[in-house]
C-alpha positions as CSV (number, residue, x, y, z in Angstrom):
1,M,-4.0,-13.6,-3.3
2,R,-3.5,-11.0,-0.5
3,I,-2.8,-7.7,-1.9
4,L,-2.8,-5.6,1.2
5,L,0.1,-6.4,3.4
6,V,0.6,-3.7,6.0
7,P,3.6,-4.1,8.3
8,P,2.7,-4.7,12.0
9,F,4.4,-1.5,13.2
10,I,2.2,0.6,10.9
11,R,-0.9,-1.1,12.1
12,F,0.3,-0.5,15.7
13,T,0.9,3.1,14.9
14,W,-2.6,3.5,13.4
15,A,-4.1,1.9,16.5
16,V,-2.2,4.2,18.9
17,M,-3.2,7.2,16.9
18,F,-6.9,6.2,16.8
19,I,-7.0,5.3,20.5
20,T,-5.3,8.6,21.4
21,A,-7.8,10.6,19.4
22,I,-10.7,8.7,21.0
23,Y,-9.2,9.3,24.5
24,T,-8.8,13.0,23.7
25,N,-12.4,13.2,22.6
26,V,-13.6,11.5,25.8
27,V,-11.5,13.9,28.0
28,G,-12.7,16.9,25.8
29,W,-16.3,15.8,26.2
30,F,-16.1,15.9,30.0
31,A,-14.0,19.1,30.0
32,A,-16.6,20.8,27.7
33,K,-19.4,19.5,30.0
34,D,-17.7,20.8,33.2
35,L,-16.5,24.1,31.7
36,G,-19.5,24.8,29.6
37,D,-17.3,25.7,26.6
38,P,-17.9,23.7,23.4
39,A,-14.4,24.4,22.1
40,W,-13.1,21.6,24.4
41,I,-15.0,19.0,22.3
42,Q,-14.5,20.7,18.9
43,Y,-10.7,20.5,18.9
44,P,-10.6,16.8,19.8
45,L,-13.2,16.1,17.0
46,I,-10.9,17.9,14.6
47,L,-8.0,15.7,15.8
48,L,-10.2,12.6,15.3
49,G,-11.2,13.6,11.8
50,F,-7.5,14.2,10.9
51,T,-6.5,10.9,12.4
52,V,-9.2,9.0,10.4
53,G,-8.3,10.8,7.2
54,F,-4.6,10.1,7.8
55,I,-5.2,6.4,8.3
56,A,-7.5,6.2,5.3
57,D,-4.9,7.9,3.1
58,D,-2.1,5.6,4.4
59,L,-4.3,2.6,3.9
60,W,-5.1,3.7,0.3
61,R,-1.3,4.1,-0.4
62,H,-0.7,0.6,0.9
63,W,-3.5,-0.8,-1.2
64,Q,-2.3,0.9,-4.3
65,D,1.3,-0.4,-3.7
66,G,0.0,-3.9,-3.3
67,V,-2.1,-3.8,-6.5
68,A,0.8,-2.3,-8.5
69,H,3.2,-5.0,-7.4
70,A,0.8,-7.8,-7.9
71,L,-0.2,-6.5,-11.4
72,H,3.5,-6.1,-12.4
73,F,4.4,-9.6,-11.1
74,D,1.4,-11.3,-12.8
75,D,2.0,-9.5,-16.1
76,F,5.8,-10.1,-16.1
77,I,5.3,-13.8,-15.4
78,D,2.8,-14.1,-18.2
79,G,5.0,-12.2,-20.6
80,V,2.5,-9.3,-21.1
81,C,4.9,-6.8,-19.5
82,P,7.8,-5.9,-21.8
83,D,10.3,-5.3,-19.0
84,T,13.4,-7.4,-18.9
85,E,15.2,-8.7,-15.8
86,H,17.6,-5.7,-15.8
87,E,14.7,-3.2,-16.1
88,I,12.7,-4.4,-13.0
89,C,12.7,-1.9,-10.2
90,E,10.2,0.1,-8.2
91,A,10.0,2.7,-10.9
92,A,9.1,0.0,-13.5
93,V,6.4,-1.3,-11.2
94,W,4.8,2.1,-11.0
95,R,5.3,2.8,-14.7
96,W,3.4,-0.4,-15.5
97,Y,0.7,0.4,-13.0
98,V,0.1,3.8,-14.6
99,K,0.2,2.3,-18.1
100,Q,-2.5,-0.2,-17.1
101,G,-4.8,2.7,-16.0
102,R,-4.2,2.6,-12.2
103,P,-6.7,-0.1,-11.5
104,W,-8.3,-0.4,-8.0
105,W,-8.1,-4.2,-8.1
106,I,-7.0,-6.9,-10.5
107,S,-9.9,-8.6,-12.3
108,R,-9.9,-12.3,-12.1
109,N,-11.7,-12.6,-15.4
110,R,-9.1,-10.7,-17.5
111,E,-7.7,-12.6,-20.4
112,R,-4.3,-14.2,-19.9
113,P,-2.0,-15.6,-22.5
114,Q,-1.2,-19.3,-22.6
115,V,2.4,-19.6,-21.3
116,R,4.6,-22.7,-21.1
117,C,5.7,-23.7,-17.6
118,V,9.4,-23.5,-18.4
119,D,9.0,-19.9,-19.6
120,T,7.0,-19.0,-16.5
121,W,9.6,-20.6,-14.2
122,R,12.5,-18.7,-15.9
123,R,10.6,-15.4,-15.6
124,M,9.9,-16.0,-12.0
125,E,13.6,-16.7,-11.3
126,A,14.5,-13.5,-13.2
127,Y,12.0,-11.5,-11.2
128,Q,13.3,-12.8,-8.0
129,R,16.9,-12.0,-8.9
130,A,15.9,-8.5,-10.0
131,M,14.0,-7.8,-6.8
132,K,16.9,-9.1,-4.7
133,A,19.2,-6.8,-6.6
134,E,16.8,-3.9,-6.1
135,E,16.7,-4.6,-2.4
136,L,20.5,-4.6,-2.1
137,R,20.7,-1.4,-4.1
138,L,18.2,0.3,-1.8
139,R,20.1,-0.9,1.3
140,K,23.4,0.4,0.0
141,R,21.7,3.7,-0.8
142,S,20.4,4.3,2.7
């Protein structure tokens, strides 16, 4: 199961930010060498540090979002999560994630209840309907 799904435009933005910070460091290096002033390399290094920190923070948010959604989906399908079809929304996903202790990953060895296929199928359909309704609600809102 892939948890981390970062949209391509965000990966492109990260790449452009990083390449720009590296380019600025190269130019700053030569400027500092020619002018004899170390400030010309210090400021681009600050920019590079900010860029790496920003990308790492954004990557962490995407990772956390993926784990939260996967955990909520798995637990809802297995019947562990008490949410009903009408309660499923982004807020419910995060509530369940916090209630589970904000895990960094989902353990493959955790105990799962025995669930009948028919019940699982019904819950999957209910989850799909709820997420479509949530998406429509968010589209109308914006």
